[in-house]
A tleap script that builds the chain and sets N, CA, C and O, in Angstrom:
source leaprc.protein.ff14SB
mol = sequence {
  NGLY LYS GLU GLY GLU LYS ILE ILE SER VAL
  ASP ILE PRO PRO ILE VAL VAL ASP LEU ARG
  ASP GLY ASP GLY ARG LEU ARG HIE LEU LYS
  VAL GLY MET ALA ALA GLU LEU ALA GLU ALA
  VAL ASN ALA GLU GLU PHE LYS LEU VAL SER
  PRO ARG GLY ARG GLU ALA THR LEU THR TYR
  LEU ARG SER LEU THR PHE GLU GLU VAL ALA
  ASP PRO THR LYS TYR ALA THR ILE LYS GLU
  GLU ILE SER LYS ARG MET ILE ASP ALA LEU
  GLY ALA ASP LYS VAL HIE ARG ILE LEU LEU
  VAL ASP PHE VAL LEU CGLN
}
set mol.1.N position { 23.635 -34.664 -35.680 }
set mol.1.CA position { 24.170 -34.125 -34.438 }
set mol.1.C position { 24.658 -35.214 -33.519 }
set mol.1.O position { 24.442 -36.396 -33.782 }
set mol.2.N position { 25.313 -34.831 -32.445 }
set mol.2.CA position { 25.843 -35.795 -31.494 }
set mol.2.C position { 24.704 -36.360 -30.640 }
set mol.2.O position { 23.648 -35.743 -30.497 }
set mol.3.N position { 24.943 -37.531 -30.084 }
set mol.3.CA position { 23.952 -38.148 -29.209 }
set mol.3.C position { 23.617 -37.211 -28.059 }
set mol.3.O position { 24.505 -36.627 -27.438 }
set mol.4.N position { 22.334 -37.077 -27.786 }
set mol.4.CA position { 21.922 -36.303 -26.629 }
set mol.4.C position { 22.060 -34.802 -26.808 }
set mol.4.O position { 21.822 -34.033 -25.877 }
set mol.5.N position { 22.441 -34.395 -27.990 }
set mol.5.CA position { 22.583 -32.957 -28.234 }
set mol.5.C position { 21.192 -32.377 -28.373 }
set mol.5.O position { 20.380 -32.875 -29.152 }
set mol.6.N position { 20.910 -31.308 -27.607 }
set mol.6.CA position { 19.574 -30.770 -27.711 }
set mol.6.C position { 19.495 -29.714 -28.816 }
set mol.6.O position { 20.401 -28.900 -28.992 }
set mol.7.N position { 18.414 -29.755 -29.532 }
set mol.7.CA position { 18.261 -28.807 -30.628 }
set mol.7.C position { 17.456 -27.609 -30.138 }
set mol.7.O position { 16.325 -27.749 -29.673 }
set mol.8.N position { 18.051 -26.450 -30.252 }
set mol.8.CA position { 17.338 -25.240 -29.884 }
set mol.8.C position { 16.975 -24.518 -31.177 }
set mol.8.O position { 17.837 -24.192 -31.993 }
set mol.9.N position { 15.695 -24.282 -31.336 }
set mol.9.CA position { 15.255 -23.646 -32.564 }
set mol.9.C position { 14.628 -22.297 -32.211 }
set mol.9.O position { 13.817 -22.193 -31.291 }
set mol.10.N position { 15.020 -21.275 -32.956 }
set mol.10.CA position { 14.588 -19.906 -32.694 }
set mol.10.C position { 13.841 -19.363 -33.911 }
set mol.10.O position { 14.310 -19.478 -35.044 }
set mol.11.N position { 12.691 -18.779 -33.665 }
set mol.11.CA position { 11.950 -18.165 -34.779 }
set mol.11.C position { 12.600 -16.855 -35.197 }
set mol.11.O position { 13.054 -16.068 -34.366 }
set mol.12.N position { 12.630 -16.650 -36.484 }
set mol.12.CA position { 13.129 -15.379 -37.028 }
set mol.12.C position { 11.888 -14.633 -37.505 }
set mol.12.O position { 11.085 -15.204 -38.244 }
set mol.13.N position { 11.707 -13.390 -37.111 }
set mol.13.CA position { 10.497 -12.658 -37.554 }
set mol.13.C position { 10.370 -12.709 -39.077 }
set mol.13.O position { 11.370 -12.603 -39.787 }
set mol.14.N position { 9.154 -12.870 -39.577 }
set mol.14.CA position { 8.950 -13.012 -41.018 }
set mol.14.C position { 9.502 -11.822 -41.802 }
set mol.14.O position { 9.486 -10.685 -41.330 }
set mol.15.N position { 9.978 -12.104 -42.982 }
set mol.15.CA position { 10.489 -11.092 -43.886 }
set mol.15.C position { 9.459 -10.935 -44.997 }
set mol.15.O position { 9.023 -11.920 -45.592 }
set mol.16.N position { 9.074 -9.694 -45.272 }
set mol.16.CA position { 8.115 -9.439 -46.347 }
set mol.16.C position { 8.778 -8.563 -47.414 }
set mol.16.O position { 9.343 -7.514 -47.105 }
set mol.17.N position { 8.702 -9.005 -48.662 }
set mol.17.CA position { 9.229 -8.187 -49.757 }
set mol.17.C position { 8.142 -7.952 -50.786 }
set mol.17.O position { 7.250 -8.780 -50.972 }
set mol.18.N position { 8.230 -6.814 -51.450 }
set mol.18.CA position { 7.300 -6.474 -52.533 }
set mol.18.C position { 7.924 -6.875 -53.858 }
set mol.18.O position { 9.094 -6.591 -54.115 }
set mol.19.N position { 7.153 -7.525 -54.680 }
set mol.19.CA position { 7.609 -7.916 -56.017 }
set mol.19.C position { 6.551 -7.500 -57.006 }
set mol.19.O position { 5.359 -7.586 -56.711 }
set mol.20.N position { 6.968 -7.043 -58.193 }
set mol.20.CA position { 5.993 -6.717 -59.237 }
set mol.20.C position { 5.775 -7.923 -60.120 }
set mol.20.O position { 6.729 -8.569 -60.553 }
set mol.21.N position { 4.508 -8.229 -60.388 }
set mol.21.CA position { 4.239 -9.334 -61.281 }
set mol.21.C position { 4.265 -8.846 -62.731 }
set mol.21.O position { 4.516 -7.668 -62.986 }
set mol.22.N position { 4.008 -9.740 -63.670 }
set mol.22.CA position { 4.073 -9.425 -65.094 }
set mol.22.C position { 3.157 -8.286 -65.493 }
set mol.22.O position { 3.440 -7.572 -66.456 }
set mol.23.N position { 2.051 -8.102 -64.760 }
set mol.23.CA position { 1.091 -7.042 -65.075 }
set mol.23.C position { 1.428 -5.747 -64.346 }
set mol.23.O position { 0.672 -4.777 -64.408 }
set mol.24.N position { 2.562 -5.737 -63.657 }
set mol.24.CA position { 2.988 -4.538 -62.959 }
set mol.24.C position { 2.323 -4.358 -61.612 }
set mol.24.O position { 2.517 -3.337 -60.951 }
set mol.25.N position { 1.523 -5.363 -61.191 }
set mol.25.CA position { 0.908 -5.272 -59.867 }
set mol.25.C position { 1.904 -5.609 -58.787 }
set mol.25.O position { 2.787 -6.445 -58.975 }
set mol.26.N position { 1.754 -4.945 -57.646 }
set mol.26.CA position { 2.625 -5.199 -56.526 }
set mol.26.C position { 2.128 -6.400 -55.756 }
set mol.26.O position { 0.969 -6.428 -55.339 }
set mol.27.N position { 2.984 -7.402 -55.555 }
set mol.27.CA position { 2.621 -8.597 -54.795 }
set mol.27.C position { 3.550 -8.695 -53.599 }
set mol.27.O position { 4.642 -8.128 -53.612 }
set mol.28.N position { 3.131 -9.397 -52.582 }
set mol.28.CA position { 3.937 -9.537 -51.387 }
set mol.28.C position { 4.372 -10.975 -51.196 }
set mol.28.O position { 3.580 -11.911 -51.309 }
set mol.29.N position { 5.624 -11.121 -50.909 }
set mol.29.CA position { 6.154 -12.438 -50.536 }
set mol.29.C position { 6.498 -12.390 -49.061 }
set mol.29.O position { 7.244 -11.522 -48.608 }
set mol.30.N position { 5.941 -13.338 -48.318 }
set mol.30.CA position { 6.259 -13.411 -46.900 }
set mol.30.C position { 7.032 -14.701 -46.619 }
set mol.30.O position { 6.566 -15.801 -46.918 }
set mol.31.N position { 8.205 -14.542 -46.047 }
set mol.31.CA position { 9.034 -15.706 -45.748 }
set mol.31.C position { 9.248 -15.786 -44.250 }
set mol.31.O position { 9.766 -14.853 -43.635 }
set mol.32.N position { 8.852 -16.892 -43.674 }
set mol.32.CA position { 9.065 -17.123 -42.240 }
set mol.32.C position { 10.126 -18.195 -42.063 }
set mol.32.O position { 10.126 -19.206 -42.764 }
set mol.33.N position { 11.018 -17.968 -41.131 }
set mol.33.CA position { 12.114 -18.898 -40.923 }
set mol.33.C position { 12.299 -19.212 -39.454 }
set mol.33.O position { 11.849 -18.485 -38.569 }
set mol.34.N position { 12.973 -20.313 -39.233 }
set mol.34.CA position { 13.450 -20.647 -37.894 }
set mol.34.C position { 14.887 -21.105 -38.041 }
set mol.34.O position { 15.266 -21.658 -39.073 }
set mol.35.N position { 15.684 -20.878 -37.015 }
set mol.35.CA position { 17.088 -21.306 -37.071 }
set mol.35.C position { 17.320 -22.354 -35.997 }
set mol.35.O position { 16.889 -22.193 -34.855 }
set mol.36.N position { 18.002 -23.425 -36.367 }
set mol.36.CA position { 18.429 -24.405 -35.369 }
set mol.36.C position { 19.841 -24.007 -34.961 }
set mol.36.O position { 20.762 -23.970 -35.777 }
set mol.37.N position { 19.980 -23.711 -33.678 }
set mol.37.CA position { 21.247 -23.175 -33.170 }
set mol.37.C position { 22.197 -24.271 -32.748 }
set mol.37.O position { 21.786 -25.359 -32.345 }
set mol.38.N position { 23.488 -23.957 -32.850 }
set mol.38.CA position { 24.506 -24.825 -32.285 }
set mol.38.C position { 24.334 -24.837 -30.770 }
set mol.38.O position { 23.873 -23.859 -30.181 }
set mol.39.N position { 24.699 -25.926 -30.159 }
set mol.39.CA position { 24.402 -26.093 -28.733 }
set mol.39.C position { 25.040 -25.003 -27.865 }
set mol.39.O position { 24.475 -24.606 -26.846 }
set mol.40.N position { 26.203 -24.531 -28.268 }
set mol.40.CA position { 26.925 -23.538 -27.442 }
set mol.40.C position { 26.293 -22.140 -27.523 }
set mol.40.O position { 26.657 -21.245 -26.761 }
set mol.41.N position { 25.355 -21.965 -28.443 }
set mol.41.CA position { 24.796 -20.646 -28.669 }
set mol.41.C position { 23.435 -20.519 -27.972 }
set mol.41.O position { 22.586 -21.402 -28.092 }
set mol.42.N position { 23.236 -19.414 -27.246 }
set mol.42.CA position { 21.905 -19.245 -26.664 }
set mol.42.C position { 21.065 -18.304 -27.519 }
set mol.42.O position { 21.579 -17.590 -28.380 }
set mol.43.N position { 19.780 -18.323 -27.265 }
set mol.43.CA position { 18.839 -17.562 -28.096 }
set mol.43.C position { 19.105 -16.062 -28.061 }
set mol.43.O position { 18.927 -15.365 -29.061 }
set mol.44.N position { 19.534 -15.574 -26.901 }
set mol.44.CA position { 19.790 -14.127 -26.762 }
set mol.44.C position { 20.949 -13.727 -27.669 }
set mol.44.O position { 20.890 -12.708 -28.358 }
set mol.45.N position { 21.992 -14.533 -27.662 }
set mol.45.CA position { 23.176 -14.294 -28.470 }
set mol.45.C position { 22.758 -14.289 -29.942 }
set mol.45.O position { 23.212 -13.460 -30.730 }
set mol.46.N position { 21.893 -15.224 -30.287 }
set mol.46.CA position { 21.448 -15.332 -31.678 }
set mol.46.C position { 20.685 -14.085 -32.102 }
set mol.46.O position { 20.857 -13.592 -33.216 }
set mol.47.N position { 19.839 -13.577 -31.206 }
set mol.47.CA position { 19.041 -12.389 -31.538 }
set mol.47.C position { 19.913 -11.201 -31.899 }
set mol.47.O position { 19.521 -10.352 -32.699 }
set mol.48.N position { 21.108 -11.144 -31.299 }
set mol.48.CA position { 22.014 -10.022 -31.575 }
set mol.48.C position { 22.557 -10.070 -33.002 }
set mol.48.O position { 22.781 -9.027 -33.615 }
set mol.49.N position { 22.769 -11.282 -33.534 }
set mol.49.CA position { 23.341 -11.378 -34.880 }
set mol.49.C position { 22.272 -11.560 -35.962 }
set mol.49.O position { 22.561 -11.421 -37.150 }
set mol.50.N position { 21.039 -11.872 -35.551 }
set mol.50.CA position { 20.049 -12.211 -36.569 }
set mol.50.C position { 19.738 -11.118 -37.578 }
set mol.50.O position { 19.383 -11.452 -38.709 }
set mol.51.N position { 19.851 -9.797 -37.241 }
set mol.51.CA position { 19.624 -8.790 -38.264 }
set mol.51.C position { 20.528 -8.951 -39.501 }
set mol.51.O position { 20.123 -8.637 -40.621 }
set mol.52.N position { 21.740 -9.438 -39.281 }
set mol.52.CA position { 22.645 -9.677 -40.403 }
set mol.52.C position { 22.074 -10.704 -41.371 }
set mol.52.O position { 22.147 -10.553 -42.590 }
set mol.53.N position { 21.514 -11.733 -40.797 }
set mol.53.CA position { 20.908 -12.787 -41.606 }
set mol.53.C position { 19.681 -12.281 -42.337 }
set mol.53.O position { 19.451 -12.623 -43.497 }
set mol.54.N position { 18.899 -11.468 -41.656 }
set mol.54.CA position { 17.688 -10.889 -42.283 }
set mol.54.C position { 18.097 -10.008 -43.462 }
set mol.54.O position { 17.463 -10.051 -44.517 }
set mol.55.N position { 19.152 -9.211 -43.291 }
set mol.55.CA position { 19.573 -8.324 -44.348 }
set mol.55.C position { 20.062 -9.121 -45.561 }
set mol.55.O position { 19.737 -8.781 -46.699 }
set mol.56.N position { 20.832 -10.166 -45.323 }
set mol.56.CA position { 21.321 -11.017 -46.407 }
set mol.56.C position { 20.174 -11.649 -47.171 }
set mol.56.O position { 20.204 -11.743 -48.398 }
set mol.57.N position { 19.156 -12.082 -46.428 }
set mol.57.CA position { 17.990 -12.719 -47.049 }
set mol.57.C position { 17.175 -11.715 -47.844 }
set mol.57.O position { 16.735 -11.996 -48.958 }
set mol.58.N position { 16.983 -10.555 -47.266 }
set mol.58.CA position { 16.232 -9.487 -47.950 }
set mol.58.C position { 16.873 -9.121 -49.290 }
set mol.58.O position { 16.204 -9.016 -50.318 }
set mol.59.N position { 18.191 -8.932 -49.241 }
set mol.59.CA position { 18.924 -8.566 -50.444 }
set mol.59.C position { 18.712 -9.624 -51.526 }
set mol.59.O position { 18.486 -9.306 -52.694 }
set mol.60.N position { 18.791 -10.874 -51.113 }
set mol.60.CA position { 18.584 -11.970 -52.070 }
set mol.60.C position { 17.159 -11.981 -52.614 }
set mol.60.O position { 16.957 -12.058 -53.826 }
set mol.61.N position { 16.176 -11.904 -51.729 }
set mol.61.CA position { 14.783 -11.987 -52.162 }
set mol.61.C position { 14.412 -10.844 -53.108 }
set mol.61.O position { 13.637 -11.021 -54.048 }
set mol.62.N position { 14.981 -9.677 -52.841 }
set mol.62.CA position { 14.691 -8.520 -53.703 }
set mol.62.C position { 15.267 -8.671 -55.091 }
set mol.62.O position { 14.850 -7.984 -56.024 }
set mol.63.N position { 16.239 -9.580 -55.233 }
set mol.63.CA position { 16.851 -9.786 -56.547 }
set mol.63.C position { 16.037 -10.744 -57.408 }
set mol.63.O position { 16.331 -10.924 -58.590 }
set mol.64.N position { 15.020 -11.357 -56.820 }
set mol.64.CA position { 14.187 -12.325 -57.552 }
set mol.64.C position { 13.029 -11.639 -58.240 }
set mol.64.O position { 12.576 -10.578 -57.811 }
set mol.65.N position { 12.551 -12.254 -59.315 }
set mol.65.CA position { 11.359 -11.728 -59.973 }
set mol.65.C position { 10.147 -12.456 -59.397 }
set mol.65.O position { 10.278 -13.519 -58.789 }
set mol.66.N position { 8.985 -11.879 -59.595 }
set mol.66.CA position { 7.753 -12.502 -59.163 }
set mol.66.C position { 7.605 -13.901 -59.765 }
set mol.66.O position { 7.222 -14.855 -59.087 }
set mol.67.N position { 7.922 -13.991 -61.060 }
set mol.67.CA position { 7.797 -15.264 -61.779 }
set mol.67.C position { 8.665 -16.356 -61.151 }
set mol.67.O position { 8.238 -17.504 -61.028 }
set mol.68.N position { 9.881 -15.990 -60.756 }
set mol.68.CA position { 10.776 -16.967 -60.127 }
set mol.68.C position { 10.187 -17.467 -58.807 }
set mol.68.O position { 10.180 -18.665 -58.521 }
set mol.69.N position { 9.699 -16.522 -58.021 }
set mol.69.CA position { 9.166 -16.854 -56.716 }
set mol.69.C position { 7.880 -17.683 -56.833 }
set mol.69.O position { 7.610 -18.547 -55.999 }
set mol.70.N position { 7.087 -17.401 -57.889 }
set mol.70.CA position { 5.812 -18.092 -58.070 }
set mol.70.C position { 5.982 -19.492 -58.692 }
set mol.70.O position { 5.039 -20.283 -58.708 }
set mol.71.N position { 7.174 -19.785 -59.195 }
set mol.71.CA position { 7.413 -21.039 -59.871 }
set mol.71.C position { 7.772 -22.147 -58.856 }
set mol.71.O position { 8.830 -22.088 -58.229 }
set mol.72.N position { 6.900 -23.148 -58.696 }
set mol.72.CA position { 7.145 -24.174 -57.676 }
set mol.72.C position { 8.443 -24.940 -57.903 }
set mol.72.O position { 9.038 -25.452 -56.955 }
set mol.73.N position { 8.888 -25.020 -59.172 }
set mol.73.CA position { 10.128 -25.756 -59.426 }
set mol.73.C position { 11.352 -24.995 -58.937 }
set mol.73.O position { 12.435 -25.568 -58.820 }
set mol.74.N position { 11.187 -23.704 -58.652 }
set mol.74.CA position { 12.325 -22.899 -58.165 }
set mol.74.C position { 12.392 -22.893 -56.629 }
set mol.74.O position { 13.359 -22.398 -56.049 }
set mol.75.N position { 11.367 -23.441 -55.983 }
set mol.75.CA position { 11.274 -23.338 -54.518 }
set mol.75.C position { 12.490 -23.941 -53.820 }
set mol.75.O position { 13.037 -23.337 -52.898 }
set mol.76.N position { 12.911 -25.114 -54.249 }
set mol.76.CA position { 14.035 -25.801 -53.598 }
set mol.76.C position { 15.324 -24.957 -53.691 }
set mol.76.O position { 16.099 -24.875 -52.737 }
set mol.77.N position { 15.526 -24.344 -54.847 }
set mol.77.CA position { 16.704 -23.507 -55.063 }
set mol.77.C position { 16.651 -22.266 -54.177 }
set mol.77.O position { 17.645 -21.886 -53.559 }
set mol.78.N position { 15.485 -21.647 -54.124 }
set mol.78.CA position { 15.321 -20.440 -53.309 }
set mol.78.C position { 15.557 -20.758 -51.841 }
set mol.78.O position { 16.241 -20.022 -51.130 }
set mol.79.N position { 14.981 -21.863 -51.405 }
set mol.79.CA position { 15.124 -22.323 -50.033 }
set mol.79.C position { 16.608 -22.555 -49.691 }
set mol.79.O position { 17.084 -22.159 -48.627 }
set mol.80.N position { 17.306 -23.190 -50.599 }
set mol.80.CA position { 18.731 -23.476 -50.407 }
set mol.80.C position { 19.549 -22.178 -50.325 }
set mol.80.O position { 20.424 -22.028 -49.472 }
set mol.81.N position { 19.240 -21.254 -51.230 }
set mol.81.CA position { 19.935 -19.961 -51.247 }
set mol.81.C position { 19.723 -19.175 -49.955 }
set mol.81.O position { 20.658 -18.607 -49.389 }
set mol.82.N position { 18.467 -19.159 -49.506 }
set mol.82.CA position { 18.168 -18.424 -48.261 }
set mol.82.C position { 18.979 -19.033 -47.125 }
set mol.82.O position { 19.602 -18.322 -46.337 }
set mol.83.N position { 18.961 -20.353 -47.057 }
set mol.83.CA position { 19.662 -21.074 -46.010 }
set mol.83.C position { 21.168 -20.749 -46.042 }
set mol.83.O position { 21.780 -20.451 -45.017 }
set mol.84.N position { 21.735 -20.819 -47.248 }
set mol.84.CA position { 23.170 -20.568 -47.417 }
set mol.84.C position { 23.519 -19.144 -46.998 }
set mol.84.O position { 24.502 -18.923 -46.291 }
set mol.85.N position { 22.715 -18.184 -47.432 }
set mol.85.CA position { 23.008 -16.775 -47.107 }
set mol.85.C position { 22.842 -16.504 -45.629 }
set mol.85.O position { 23.636 -15.768 -45.044 }
set mol.86.N position { 21.827 -17.082 -45.012 }
set mol.86.CA position { 21.622 -16.901 -43.578 }
set mol.86.C position { 22.816 -17.461 -42.812 }
set mol.86.O position { 23.371 -16.798 -41.935 }
set mol.87.N position { 23.201 -18.682 -43.150 }
set mol.87.CA position { 24.288 -19.325 -42.409 }
set mol.87.C position { 25.612 -18.599 -42.630 }
set mol.87.O position { 26.410 -18.457 -41.704 }
set mol.88.N position { 25.845 -18.137 -43.873 }
set mol.88.CA position { 27.055 -17.331 -44.129 }
set mol.88.C position { 27.063 -16.080 -43.271 }
set mol.88.O position { 28.084 -15.732 -42.678 }
set mol.89.N position { 25.922 -15.405 -43.206 }
set mol.89.CA position { 25.848 -14.129 -42.485 }
set mol.89.C position { 25.937 -14.327 -40.974 }
set mol.89.O position { 26.497 -13.489 -40.267 }
set mol.90.N position { 25.389 -15.423 -40.486 }
set mol.90.CA position { 25.297 -15.634 -39.053 }
set mol.90.C position { 26.464 -16.428 -38.480 }
set mol.90.O position { 26.799 -16.308 -37.301 }
set mol.91.N position { 27.073 -17.239 -39.336 }
set mol.91.CA position { 28.181 -18.058 -38.889 }
set mol.91.C position { 27.743 -19.497 -38.673 }
set mol.91.O position { 26.813 -19.770 -37.916 }
set mol.92.N position { 28.429 -20.417 -39.353 }
set mol.92.CA position { 28.087 -21.850 -39.280 }
set mol.92.C position { 28.366 -22.381 -37.886 }
set mol.92.O position { 27.849 -23.430 -37.504 }
set mol.93.N position { 29.188 -21.657 -37.116 }
set mol.93.CA position { 29.451 -22.077 -35.740 }
set mol.93.C position { 28.250 -21.780 -34.844 }
set mol.93.O position { 28.119 -22.354 -33.762 }
set mol.94.N position { 27.378 -20.885 -35.297 }
set mol.94.CA position { 26.205 -20.519 -34.485 }
set mol.94.C position { 24.934 -21.242 -34.932 }
set mol.94.O position { 24.104 -21.635 -34.112 }
set mol.95.N position { 24.800 -21.409 -36.248 }
set mol.95.CA position { 23.540 -21.950 -36.774 }
set mol.95.C position { 23.798 -23.218 -37.557 }
set mol.95.O position { 24.614 -23.247 -38.478 }
set mol.96.N position { 23.070 -24.293 -37.163 }
set mol.96.CA position { 23.192 -25.558 -37.877 }
set mol.96.C position { 22.376 -25.592 -39.149 }
set mol.96.O position { 22.873 -25.921 -40.226 }
set mol.97.N position { 21.107 -25.242 -38.996 }
set mol.97.CA position { 20.285 -25.174 -40.208 }
set mol.97.C position { 19.189 -24.129 -40.093 }
set mol.97.O position { 18.791 -23.705 -39.008 }
set mol.98.N position { 18.717 -23.733 -41.285 }
set mol.98.CA position { 17.620 -22.770 -41.376 }
set mol.98.C position { 16.419 -23.515 -41.911 }
set mol.98.O position { 16.509 -24.212 -42.922 }
set mol.99.N position { 15.309 -23.371 -41.241 }
set mol.99.CA position { 14.076 -24.008 -41.698 }
set mol.99.C position { 13.167 -22.936 -42.271 }
set mol.99.O position { 12.996 -21.870 -41.679 }
set mol.100.N position { 12.591 -23.222 -43.413 }
set mol.100.CA position { 11.617 -22.314 -43.992 }
set mol.100.C position { 10.250 -22.774 -43.486 }
set mol.100.O position { 9.777 -23.853 -43.844 }
set mol.101.N position { 9.621 -21.942 -42.649 }
set mol.101.CA position { 8.344 -22.365 -42.056 }
set mol.101.C position { 7.166 -21.698 -42.742 }
set mol.101.O position { 6.014 -22.071 -42.519 }
set mol.102.N position { 7.452 -20.729 -43.561 }
set mol.102.CA position { 6.384 -19.975 -44.208 }
set mol.102.C position { 6.908 -19.422 -45.524 }
set mol.102.O position { 7.992 -18.838 -45.558 }
set mol.103.N position { 6.155 -19.594 -46.612 }
set mol.103.CA position { 6.552 -19.039 -47.900 }
set mol.103.C position { 5.254 -18.743 -48.628 }
set mol.103.O position { 4.711 -19.588 -49.339 }
set mol.104.N position { 4.764 -17.512 -48.433 }
set mol.104.CA position { 3.434 -17.170 -48.939 }
set mol.104.C position { 3.499 -15.999 -49.913 }
set mol.104.O position { 4.071 -14.951 -49.612 }
set mol.105.N position { 2.915 -16.194 -51.060 }
set mol.105.CA position { 2.857 -15.164 -52.087 }
set mol.105.C position { 1.441 -14.609 -52.119 }
set mol.105.O position { 0.471 -15.347 -52.296 }
set mol.106.N position { 1.339 -13.285 -51.943 }
set mol.106.CA position { -0.012 -12.693 -51.914 }
set mol.106.C position { -0.189 -11.651 -52.990 }
set mol.106.O position { -1.262 -11.059 -53.105 }
savepdb mol mol.pdb
quit
């Protein structure tokens, strides 16, 4: 970022998806995120568009299998995909980066 640019970070309410494991049991994946906003964007403005990002993320997470989500070697890829989809949905002019603050499989 530019010198003296202040970073505003906004929490995105956690997204929870149900995934079936190999034994057919229902498991829950909880993903918590925060968005670092572009300086020109305020938090209120962001809240108005954030449902789009949530929907894009949900659609992606639902396409994954339990095994993929449980595999630590896939974490970096999943994180990258979530970030890409969020930023595409919300606009790169509004969001600089997406931080994954929570990734819990239950």
